C-alpha positions in Angstrom: -46.9 -246.4 -137.1 -48.3 -245.0 -133.8 -47.6 -241.7 -133.1 -47.8 -239.3 -130.1 -50.1 -236.3 -129.5 -47.6 -232.6 -129.4 -48.6 -229.7 -127.4 -48.7 -228.0 -130.5 -50.9 -230.8 -132.1 -53.3 -231.7 -129.6 -55.2 -234.9 -130.0 -58.6 -234.4 -127.6 -60.5 -237.8 -127.3 -63.8 -237.6 -124.9 -65.9 -240.5 -123.9 -68.8 -240.5 -124.3 -71.5 -242.7 -121.7 -75.5 -241.4 -121.8 -75.2 -237.6 -120.3 -71.6 -238.0 -119.3 -68.7 -237.3 -120.7 -64.9 -237.1 -119.6 -61.7 -236.1 -121.0 -59.5 -238.8 -121.3 -55.2 -238.5 -122.1 -54.3 -240.0 -125.3 -50.9 -242.1 -125.0 -50.6 -242.3 -129.0 -52.5 -242.4 -131.9 -52.9 -244.3 -135.1 -54.8 -245.3 -138.2 -55.8 -248.1 -136.4 -56.9 -247.1 -133.2 -55.3 -245.0 -130.1 -53.9 -245.6 -126.8 -55.6 -243.9 -123.7 -54.5 -243.4 -119.9 -57.2 -245.3 -117.8 -59.8 -243.0 -116.4 -62.1 -243.7 -113.6 -65.0 -243.4 -115.7 -63.4 -246.0 -118.1 -62.2 -248.2 -115.3 -64.6 -251.1 -115.6 -64.6 -251.5 -119.3 -63.4 -254.7 -120.7 -61.8 -256.0 -123.5 -64.5 -256.4 -126.4 -66.8 -253.1 -125.3 -67.6 -250.7 -127.8 -67.6 -246.9 -127.1 -68.5 -244.2 -128.1 -65.6 -240.8 -128.7 -65.3 -237.6 -129.2 -62.2 -236.8 -131.1 -61.0 -233.7 -132.4 -57.9 -233.0 -133.8 -56.5 -229.3 -134.6 -57.8 -229.3 -138.0 -61.5 -229.5 -138.6 -64.5 -230.0 -136.4 -64.8 -232.8 -133.6 -66.2 -236.0 -135.1 -67.7 -239.0 -133.3 -66.3 -242.4 -133.5 -66.8 -245.7 -132.2 -64.0 -247.8 -130.8 -63.4 -251.5 -129.3 -61.5 -251.9 -126.3 -58.6 -254.4 -127.4 -56.7 -254.4 -124.1 -56.8 -252.5 -120.6 -55.3 -252.8 -117.4 -58.9 -251.4 -115.6 -56.9 -249.7 -113.1 -57.0 -245.6 -113.0 -53.8 -244.4 -114.7 -52.9 -247.8 -116.4 -53.2 -247.6 -119.9 -55.7 -249.6 -122.5 -55.7 -249.8 -126.4 -58.8 -249.2 -128.2 -59.1 -249.9 -132.2 -61.6 -247.8 -134.4 -65.0 -249.6 -135.6 -66.7 -248.4 -138.6 -65.2 -245.1 -139.4 -66.3 -243.2 -142.3 -63.7 -242.1 -144.8 -63.5 -238.9 -144.4 -63.1 -239.7 -140.5 -60.1 -242.2 -141.7 -58.8 -239.6 -143.9 -58.1 -237.0 -140.9 -56.6 -239.3 -138.6 -54.5 -240.3 -141.4 -53.3 -237.0 -142.0 -53.0 -236.2 -138.2 -50.9 -239.5 -138.0 -48.8 -238.0 -141.1 -48.4 -234.5 -139.4 -46.9 -236.0 -136.4 -44.7 -238.6 -137.7 -43.3 -235.6 -140.1 -42.8 -233.8 -136.6 -40.5 -237.0 -134.8 -43.7 -237.6 -132.8 -43.6 -241.5 -133.5 -44.6 -243.7 -130.4 
């Protein structure tokens, strides 16, 4: 089940590359991955690329997560989909709780 972040339940995602990071707009979140709006720093990424993200959910400290690009428009402002790769049990549980909370609030995507 995919859900949309809400104004009162923000999901912050930053793409980390070396010394650079950029906040990305999250279109949807699920236990298997997330949908993002393609940013200039992200536009050259191709399907199969493994990227490092900083994920901040309303509850708890931000955590680092790896994701594999599954599809991308490669156009700034377009959409892309990322699947989680090797999430620790604790991070998987936090994402599951966030999805459940947003679903309960009626924010299905």
